[in-house]
C-alpha atoms as a printed R data frame, in Angstrom:
    type eleno elety resid chain resno      x       y       z
1   ATOM     1    CA   MET     A     1 -4.755 -56.240  -3.510
2   ATOM     2    CA   ILE     A     2 -1.731 -55.229  -5.628
3   ATOM     3    CA   GLN     A     3 -3.984 -54.057  -8.423
4   ATOM     4    CA   GLY     A     4 -5.872 -51.863  -5.902
5   ATOM     5    CA   LEU     A     5 -2.595 -50.210  -4.821
6   ATOM     6    CA   THR     A     6 -1.608 -49.581  -8.423
7   ATOM     7    CA   SER     A     7 -4.878 -47.802  -9.207
8   ATOM     8    CA   LEU     A     8 -4.589 -45.818  -5.957
9   ATOM     9    CA   ARG     A     9 -1.081 -44.724  -6.894
10  ATOM    10    CA   HIS     A    10 -2.295 -43.563 -10.319
11  ATOM    11    CA   SER     A    11 -5.109 -41.513  -8.833
12  ATOM    12    CA   VAL     A    12 -2.822 -39.898  -6.206
13  ATOM    13    CA   MET     A    13  0.015 -39.029  -8.547
14  ATOM    14    CA   GLY     A    14 -2.241 -37.763 -11.313
15  ATOM    15    CA   HIS     A    15 -0.130 -39.204 -14.088
16  ATOM    16    CA   SER     A    16  1.102 -42.534 -15.379
17  ATOM    17    CA   SER     A    17  4.144 -44.037 -13.707
18  ATOM    18    CA   HIS     A    18  5.594 -44.638 -17.190
19  ATOM    19    CA   ILE     A    19  5.583 -40.949 -18.073
20  ATOM    20    CA   GLN     A    20  7.770 -38.675 -15.975
21  ATOM    21    CA   ARG     A    21  7.048 -35.002 -15.404
22  ATOM    22    CA   ILE     A    22  9.369 -32.852 -17.491
23  ATOM    23    CA   VAL     A    23  9.306 -29.933 -15.059
24  ATOM    24    CA   PRO     A    24  8.835 -30.584 -11.353
25  ATOM    25    CA   LYS     A    25  5.919 -28.824  -9.642
26  ATOM    26    CA   CYS     A    26  8.305 -26.631  -7.618
27  ATOM    27    CA   GLY     A    27 10.480 -25.754 -10.646
28  ATOM    28    CA   GLY     A    28  8.583 -22.622 -11.634
29  ATOM    29    CA   MET     A    29 10.440 -20.382  -9.206
30  ATOM    30    CA   LYS     A    30 13.814 -21.736 -10.299
31  ATOM    31    CA   LEU     A    31 12.861 -21.267 -13.946
32  ATOM    32    CA   SER     A    32 11.709 -17.685 -13.304
33  ATOM    33    CA   ARG     A    33 14.911 -16.851 -11.467
34  ATOM    34    CA   THR     A    34 17.026 -18.420 -14.193
35  ATOM    35    CA   LEU     A    35 15.211 -16.476 -16.902
36  ATOM    36    CA   PHE     A    36 15.542 -13.229 -14.932
37  ATOM    37    CA   ILE     A    37 19.286 -13.758 -14.474
38  ATOM    38    CA   ALA     A    38 19.718 -14.584 -18.160
39  ATOM    39    CA   ILE     A    39 17.805 -11.479 -19.277
40  ATOM    40    CA   ALA     A    40 19.648  -9.224 -16.810
41  ATOM    41    CA   SER     A    41 22.990 -10.624 -17.975
42  ATOM    42    CA   ALA     A    42 22.086 -10.057 -21.613
43  ATOM    43    CA   ALA     A    43 21.077  -6.472 -20.827
44  ATOM    44    CA   MET     A    44 24.364  -5.781 -19.059
45  ATOM    45    CA   ILE     A    45 26.361  -7.284 -21.905
46  ATOM    46    CA   SER     A    46 24.468  -5.279 -24.508
47  ATOM    47    CA   LEU     A    47 24.983  -2.077 -22.504
48  ATOM    48    CA   SER     A    48 28.713  -2.700 -22.358
49  ATOM    49    CA   PHE     A    49 28.898  -2.789 -26.162
50  ATOM    50    CA   VAL     A    50 27.149   0.545 -26.596
51  ATOM    51    CA   GLY     A    51 29.883   3.149 -26.599
52  ATOM    52    CA   PRO     A    52 29.100   6.267 -24.605
53  ATOM    53    CA   ALA     A    53 29.525   8.449 -27.694
54  ATOM    54    CA   ALA     A    54 26.835   6.434 -29.474
55  ATOM    55    CA   ALA     A    55 24.161   7.100 -26.853
56  ATOM    56    CA   GLN     A    56 20.750   8.433 -27.675
57  ATOM    57    CA   GLY     A    57 19.634  11.988 -27.069
58  ATOM    58    CA   ARG     A    58 22.290  14.643 -26.676
59  ATOM    59    CA   LEU     A    59 25.187  12.272 -27.313
60  ATOM    60    CA   ALA     A    60 24.047  11.305 -30.793
61  ATOM    61    CA   GLY     A    61 25.603  13.151 -33.678
62  ATOM    62    CA   ASP     A    62 28.816  15.179 -33.621
63  ATOM    63    CA   THR     A    63 29.782  14.630 -29.988
64  ATOM    64    CA   GLU     A    64 33.508  14.903 -29.457
65  ATOM    65    CA   CYS     A    65 35.094  12.556 -26.933
66  ATOM    66    CA   LEU     A    66 38.614  13.082 -25.650
67  ATOM    67    CA   SER     A    67 41.466  10.601 -25.912
68  ATOM    68    CA   GLY     A    68 43.082   9.204 -22.790
69  ATOM    69    CA   ARG     A    69 46.055  11.522 -23.247
70  ATOM    70    CA   LEU     A    70 43.829  14.623 -23.509
71  ATOM    71    CA   ILE     A    71 41.837  13.540 -20.431
72  ATOM    72    CA   GLN     A    72 45.043  13.139 -18.405
73  ATOM    73    CA   SER     A    73 46.308  16.525 -19.595
74  ATOM    74    CA   ALA     A    74 43.002  18.211 -18.672
75  ATOM    75    CA   ILE     A    75 43.129  16.646 -15.179
76  ATOM    76    CA   GLU     A    76 46.755  17.701 -14.653
77  ATOM    77    CA   SER     A    77 46.044  21.278 -15.774
78  ATOM    78    CA   GLY     A    78 42.997  21.516 -13.467
79  ATOM    79    CA   LYS     A    79 40.467  21.937 -16.293
80  ATOM    80    CA   ILE     A    80 38.556  18.845 -15.122
81  ATOM    81    CA   GLN     A    81 38.488  16.697 -11.971
82  ATOM    82    CA   SER     A    82 39.657  13.078 -11.902
83  ATOM    83    CA   TRP     A    83 37.030  10.354 -12.333
84  ATOM    84    CA   PRO     A    84 37.333   9.048  -8.733
85  ATOM    85    CA   ARG     A    85 36.809  12.589  -7.403
86  ATOM    86    CA   ILE     A    86 33.782  13.238  -9.680
87  ATOM    87    CA   LYS     A    87 32.301   9.863  -8.735
88  ATOM    88    CA   LYS     A    88 32.606  10.753  -5.044
89  ATOM    89    CA   MET     A    89 31.202  14.281  -5.583
90  ATOM    90    CA   ALA     A    90 28.203  12.856  -7.452
91  ATOM    91    CA   GLY     A    91 27.552  10.269  -4.739
92  ATOM    92    CA   ILE     A    92 27.499   7.275  -7.074
93  ATOM    93    CA   SER     A    93 30.237   5.183  -5.468
94  ATOM    94    CA   ALA     A    94 27.816   2.276  -4.976
95  ATOM    95    CA   TYR     A    95 27.038   2.096  -8.714
96  ATOM    96    CA   GLU     A    96 28.721  -0.616 -10.786
97  ATOM    97    CA   GLU     A    97 30.436   0.623 -13.951
98  ATOM    98    CA   VAL     A    98 29.629  -1.574 -16.961
99  ATOM    99    CA   SER     A    99 31.400   0.418 -19.693
100 ATOM   100    CA   ASP     A   100 34.562   2.394 -20.136
101 ATOM   101    CA   VAL     A   101 34.498   5.920 -18.740
102 ATOM   102    CA   GLN     A   102 34.875   8.554 -21.446
103 ATOM   103    CA   VAL     A   103 35.038  12.326 -21.356
104 ATOM   104    CA   CYS     A   104 32.825  13.843 -24.051
105 ATOM   105    CA   LEU     A   105 31.938  17.450 -24.765
106 ATOM   106    CA   LEU     A   106 28.236  18.326 -24.535
107 ATOM   107    CA   ASP     A   107 27.676  21.870 -25.782
108 ATOM   108    CA   GLY     A   108 31.393  22.475 -25.207
109 ATOM   109    CA   VAL     A   109 31.293  21.284 -21.562
110 ATOM   110    CA   PRO     A   110 33.276  18.152 -20.608
111 ATOM   111    CA   PHE     A   111 31.242  15.296 -19.108
112 ATOM   112    CA   TYR     A   112 32.219  11.854 -17.894
113 ATOM   113    CA   VAL     A   113 29.900   9.467 -19.775
114 ATOM   114    CA   LEU     A   114 29.389   5.796 -18.940
115 ATOM   115    CA   ASN     A   115 26.900   2.965 -18.400
116 ATOM   116    CA   VAL     A   116 26.209   1.905 -14.813
117 ATOM   117    CA   ILE     A   117 24.060  -0.485 -12.798
118 ATOM   118    CA   SER     A   118 22.467   1.135  -9.731
119 ATOM   119    CA   PRO     A   119 22.476  -0.643  -6.344
120 ATOM   120    CA   ASN     A   120 18.848  -1.731  -7.003
121 ATOM   121    CA   GLY     A   121 19.803  -3.272 -10.387
122 ATOM   122    CA   GLU     A   122 18.652  -0.526 -12.771
123 ATOM   123    CA   ALA     A   123 20.871  -0.108 -15.850
124 ATOM   124    CA   MET     A   124 21.377   3.441 -17.081
125 ATOM   125    CA   LYS     A   125 23.681   5.748 -18.986
126 ATOM   126    CA   ILE     A   126 24.901   8.723 -17.006
127 ATOM   127    CA   ALA     A   127 26.789  11.919 -17.828
128 ATOM   128    CA   LEU     A   128 28.500  13.766 -14.981
129 ATOM   129    CA   ASN     A   129 29.964  17.238 -15.399
130 ATOM   130    CA   ALA     A   130 33.749  16.737 -15.329
131 ATOM   131    CA   VAL     A   131 34.230  19.985 -13.371
132 ATOM   132    CA   ASP     A   132 31.582  19.914 -10.618
133 ATOM   133    CA   GLY     A   133 30.054  16.395 -10.762
134 ATOM   134    CA   THR     A   134 26.492  17.481 -11.532
135 ATOM   135    CA   GLU     A   135 24.458  15.006 -13.550
136 ATOM   136    CA   GLU     A   136 23.179  15.828 -17.029
137 ATOM   137    CA   VAL     A   137 20.019  14.188 -18.333
138 ATOM   138    CA   LEU     A   138 20.742  12.462 -21.631
C-alpha cells in the first residue's frame, strides 16, 4: 500500500521527491517583473550619466551650455524664463527629471536641456526653448 502511494505521488508531481524545482511554476511572472525593473533602473541610471551637452543630434559638437551664474543672470535680466515657469508653460509637470537641467544654446537660442521619464515610463531627452517653452526635436 505504501509503495502504491509513493508511485502515485511521483506520477502526480512529475518529478522525483529528492530533486526540488529550482524555479516554482508560478515564478515566471515574478522573474519577468524583476528583469523589467532591473532593465528600467539600468536605463534610468545610464541616462543620468549622459550630460545634456553630450546628446546626439543637434547637441553634439560645439554646443555652448551656460554656467549656473549666467543662467541666473539671464533669468534676472528677463532674457530667459525660470525653469519652473518653462516647465509649466510646456505642460511637462508630470515628467520626472533624471538629469541636471542645463541651458544650452542651439543655433544661438537658449534651451533648457535635460533627461526625463514620462508618466507612462518612456525615457527621453528634451530641449525646451528658454524663452517661450516650445519643444525642440533633438
